[in-house]
C-alpha positions as CSV (number, residue, x, y, z in Angstrom):
1,X,12.3,22.7,-136.0
2,X,15.6,23.0,-137.7
3,X,16.2,23.7,-141.7
4,X,15.8,19.8,-143.8
5,X,19.5,18.4,-144.2
6,X,17.5,16.3,-146.8
7,X,15.8,17.3,-149.7
8,X,14.1,14.3,-151.2
9,X,12.3,14.5,-154.9
10,X,9.7,12.1,-155.7
11,X,7.8,11.6,-159.0
12,X,4.2,12.7,-158.1
13,X,2.9,10.3,-160.8
14,X,3.9,7.3,-159.3
15,X,2.5,5.7,-156.2
16,X,4.6,3.0,-155.6
17,X,7.6,5.6,-155.3
18,X,5.6,8.0,-153.2
19,X,4.9,5.6,-150.5
20,X,8.5,4.4,-150.7
21,X,10.1,8.6,-150.3
22,X,7.2,8.6,-147.3
23,X,9.0,5.4,-145.5
24,X,12.9,7.2,-145.6
25,X,14.7,8.8,-143.4
26,X,14.5,12.3,-145.5
27,X,13.6,15.7,-143.5
28,X,11.6,16.9,-146.2
29,X,9.7,15.2,-149.4
30,X,9.8,17.2,-152.3
31,X,6.9,15.8,-154.3
32,X,7.9,16.5,-158.2
33,X,5.3,18.1,-161.0
34,X,7.5,19.2,-162.8
35,X,10.4,17.4,-164.5
36,X,10.0,13.9,-163.5
37,X,6.4,13.5,-164.9
38,X,5.5,13.4,-168.6
39,X,3.5,15.9,-170.2
40,X,0.4,13.6,-170.3
41,X,1.1,12.1,-166.6
42,X,0.5,15.7,-165.0
43,X,-2.9,15.8,-164.1
44,X,-2.7,12.0,-162.4
45,X,0.0,13.4,-160.5
46,X,-1.7,15.7,-159.5
47,X,-4.6,13.3,-158.2
48,X,-2.3,11.3,-156.4
49,X,-0.8,14.3,-154.2
50,X,-4.6,15.1,-153.6
51,X,-5.5,11.8,-152.2
52,X,-2.5,11.0,-149.7
53,X,-3.4,9.6,-146.3
54,X,-3.1,11.9,-144.0
55,X,-0.4,11.3,-141.3
56,X,1.1,12.5,-137.8
57,X,4.5,13.8,-138.1
58,X,7.1,12.9,-140.4
59,X,8.9,15.1,-142.8
60,X,8.1,18.0,-144.5
61,X,6.0,17.9,-147.3
62,X,6.9,20.0,-150.5
63,X,5.3,20.2,-154.1
64,X,7.6,21.3,-156.9
65,X,5.1,23.0,-159.1
66,X,5.6,23.8,-163.2
67,X,7.3,27.0,-163.4
68,X,5.6,30.1,-164.0
69,X,4.1,31.0,-167.4
70,X,3.7,27.2,-168.3
71,X,0.1,25.8,-169.2
72,X,0.5,23.6,-166.0
73,X,1.5,26.3,-163.1
74,X,-2.2,27.4,-162.4
75,X,-3.8,24.0,-162.0
76,X,-0.5,23.1,-159.9
77,X,-1.6,26.2,-157.4
78,X,-4.7,24.1,-156.3
79,X,-2.5,21.8,-154.3
80,X,-1.6,24.4,-151.5
81,X,-5.3,23.4,-150.2
82,X,-3.6,20.0,-149.1
83,X,-3.7,20.4,-145.5
84,X,-0.2,18.9,-144.7
85,X,2.1,20.5,-147.4
86,X,4.5,22.4,-145.8
87,X,5.7,24.7,-149.1
88,X,6.2,24.9,-152.8
89,X,8.9,24.5,-154.8
90,X,9.7,27.1,-157.4
91,X,11.8,25.7,-160.4
92,X,13.6,28.5,-163.3
93,X,13.1,31.2,-160.6
94,X,15.0,33.8,-162.0
95,X,14.6,36.8,-159.4
96,X,12.6,37.5,-156.5
97,X,10.0,39.1,-158.3
98,X,9.0,35.4,-159.3
99,X,8.7,35.3,-155.3
100,X,6.3,37.7,-154.8
101,X,4.5,37.0,-157.9
102,X,4.2,33.6,-156.7
103,X,3.2,34.4,-153.1
104,X,0.4,37.0,-154.6
105,X,-1.2,33.7,-155.7
106,X,-0.2,31.7,-152.3
107,X,-0.2,33.7,-149.4
108,X,2.6,33.2,-147.0
109,X,2.9,29.5,-147.5
110,X,6.7,28.9,-147.6
111,X,8.6,28.9,-150.9
112,X,11.5,27.1,-151.7
113,X,13.0,28.3,-154.8
114,X,15.4,26.8,-157.7
115,X,17.7,30.1,-158.8
116,X,20.1,29.0,-161.1
117,X,18.4,27.3,-163.8
118,X,18.3,29.9,-166.5
119,X,20.9,32.1,-167.9
120,X,19.3,35.1,-166.9
121,X,19.2,33.7,-163.9
122,X,22.7,33.8,-162.9
123,X,22.0,38.0,-163.0
124,X,19.5,38.0,-160.0
125,X,20.4,36.3,-157.2
126,X,20.6,39.7,-155.1
127,X,17.1,40.2,-155.8
128,X,15.9,37.9,-153.2
129,X,16.7,39.5,-150.0
130,X,13.3,41.2,-149.0
131,X,11.9,40.2,-145.5
132,X,8.4,40.5,-146.5
133,X,9.1,37.5,-148.6
134,X,8.0,33.9,-148.0
135,X,11.0,32.9,-149.5
136,X,12.5,29.5,-146.8
137,X,14.9,28.4,-148.9
138,X,17.1,28.6,-152.2
139,X,18.7,25.8,-154.3
140,X,20.8,25.7,-157.1
141,X,20.7,23.1,-160.4
142,X,23.5,22.2,-163.4
143,X,21.2,20.6,-165.7
144,X,18.3,23.1,-166.4
145,X,21.1,25.6,-167.2
146,X,23.3,23.4,-169.5
147,X,20.5,22.7,-171.6
148,X,20.0,26.8,-171.3
149,X,23.2,27.2,-172.4
150,X,23.6,25.3,-174.7
151,X,26.2,23.1,-173.5
152,X,27.2,19.9,-174.8
153,X,28.5,18.7,-170.8
154,X,28.5,20.6,-167.9
155,X,31.8,18.8,-166.5
156,X,35.3,19.8,-167.7
157,X,38.5,17.5,-169.2
158,X,39.0,16.2,-165.3
159,X,35.3,15.4,-164.7
160,X,34.7,18.2,-162.3
161,X,31.7,20.9,-162.8
162,X,32.9,23.6,-165.2
163,X,33.8,27.0,-163.7
164,X,30.2,28.2,-164.8
165,X,28.4,25.8,-163.3
166,X,30.6,26.1,-159.8
167,X,29.6,29.8,-160.1
168,X,25.7,28.9,-160.1
169,X,26.7,27.1,-157.1
170,X,28.2,29.7,-155.3
171,X,25.8,32.7,-156.5
172,X,23.0,30.5,-155.1
173,X,25.2,30.1,-151.5
174,X,25.7,33.5,-151.3
175,X,22.6,35.0,-152.0
176,X,20.6,32.8,-150.0
177,X,23.2,34.0,-147.2
178,X,22.3,37.6,-148.3
179,X,18.4,36.9,-148.3
180,X,18.7,35.2,-144.8
181,X,17.2,31.9,-146.4
182,X,18.5,28.0,-146.2
183,X,21.4,27.3,-148.9
184,X,20.5,24.1,-150.5
185,X,23.1,22.0,-152.4
186,X,22.0,20.6,-155.7
187,X,21.4,17.0,-156.5
188,X,24.4,14.2,-157.2
189,X,23.6,12.2,-159.8
190,X,25.0,9.2,-159.5
191,X,22.8,7.9,-156.2
192,X,24.8,4.5,-156.9
193,X,28.1,6.1,-155.6
194,X,27.6,6.7,-151.9
195,X,31.6,7.6,-151.4
196,X,31.3,10.7,-154.2
197,X,28.0,11.7,-152.5
198,X,29.4,11.8,-149.4
199,X,32.3,13.7,-150.3
200,X,30.5,16.2,-152.0
201,X,27.9,16.7,-149.2
202,X,30.5,16.9,-146.5
203,X,32.4,19.7,-148.9
204,X,28.7,21.9,-149.1
205,X,28.4,21.4,-145.2
206,X,31.9,22.7,-145.2
207,X,31.1,25.6,-147.5
208,X,28.3,27.1,-146.0
209,X,25.1,25.1,-147.2
210,X,23.0,23.6,-144.8
211,X,21.0,20.9,-146.7
212,X,21.1,19.2,-150.1
213,X,18.6,17.7,-152.6
214,X,18.3,13.9,-152.8
215,X,17.1,11.8,-155.7
216,X,17.0,8.5,-154.7
217,X,16.1,7.5,-150.7
218,X,19.7,5.8,-150.5
219,X,20.9,9.0,-150.4
220,X,19.0,10.4,-147.6
221,X,21.5,9.0,-144.6
222,X,24.6,10.2,-146.1
223,X,23.3,13.5,-146.7
224,X,21.5,13.6,-143.2
225,X,25.0,12.9,-141.8
226,X,26.9,14.9,-143.3
227,X,25.2,18.0,-142.2
228,X,24.7,17.2,-138.7
229,X,27.7,18.5,-136.5
230,X,30.0,16.2,-135.1
231,X,30.0,15.8,-131.3
232,X,33.7,17.0,-131.9
233,X,32.6,20.4,-133.7
234,X,30.0,20.5,-130.8
235,X,32.3,20.5,-128.1
236,X,34.7,22.8,-129.8
237,X,31.3,25.1,-130.1
238,X,30.7,24.8,-126.9
239,X,34.1,26.1,-125.6
240,X,34.1,29.0,-128.0
241,X,30.7,30.2,-127.0
242,X,31.8,29.3,-123.1
243,X,35.0,31.6,-123.7
244,X,33.4,34.3,-125.0
245,X,30.4,34.2,-122.2
246,X,33.2,34.5,-119.6
247,X,35.3,37.5,-121.4
248,X,32.3,39.5,-123.4
249,X,34.5,42.2,-124.0
250,X,37.5,40.2,-125.7
251,X,37.5,40.8,-129.6
252,X,39.7,37.7,-129.8
253,X,40.7,34.5,-127.4
254,X,42.4,31.5,-127.5
255,X,41.0,28.5,-127.2
256,X,42.2,25.3,-128.1
257,X,45.8,26.7,-128.6
258,X,44.5,28.6,-131.5
259,X,43.0,32.3,-131.9
260,X,39.1,32.7,-132.5
261,X,37.7,35.7,-133.1
262,X,34.0,37.0,-133.2
263,X,33.0,35.2,-136.5
264,X,34.2,32.4,-135.0
265,X,31.6,32.8,-131.9
266,X,29.0,33.2,-135.1
267,X,30.3,30.0,-136.5
268,X,30.0,28.2,-133.1
269,X,26.3,29.3,-132.1
270,X,24.8,28.4,-135.5
271,X,26.5,24.5,-134.5
272,X,25.1,24.7,-131.5
273,X,21.6,26.1,-133.2
274,X,21.9,22.9,-135.7
275,X,22.8,20.5,-133.2
276,X,20.0,21.5,-130.8
277,X,17.4,21.3,-133.6
278,X,16.6,25.0,-133.5
């Protein structure tokens, strides 16, 4: 199966919201036990997840546990026994050592690490390269990072993300590529601004991200569309692959009136893989 395009967060303490998320078109659902669940609701949230109905097919199920070192972390780990659980989302990861530490407790279950939520995390993005790691995805977040840095706002005077947060985003993308795992873009907070979401998701896809976090079911269709190759892109990719198959010793070829080389071939193959759902 291809990497999830849409990763939808849902507070695990709300059965109503959980059921709504299950009915969405998300490729992956993240049942959240961390930021969206009040301290007094952690136990009831775990109970909701333990009583989820059995299913056949549908989106991947992931659980965002509380951070390593949190008083709630160990209790959250009991949820890995849920039969349909695909993986764990680890918040506030600061290095690959945190993934290794979690994996010692959870075995080979896939881990999606959120890797830019603390000041220290920005200095550890290359440490996730470990071929034995169960790490499957890396995403970034600006809200917790801005709080950790004591920032008054994560936006500049023009309403755009400030340099620090754009840097965190780029480091996440490069770190995921270096580790050979899925790079997942962060959330778009205004779930009513569908045009803004669409533009941000399409920009993320152009840059190399292959999925995006969502905080509302309405965000799922635009995200899925942004990370699904368009027919024109598929045709162009097929032309590039066919050209190099016809001339396997060539380093540079002309396709559609433009020069393409081996990096273009790699990109074309990725497009076709995602189109096939590999």
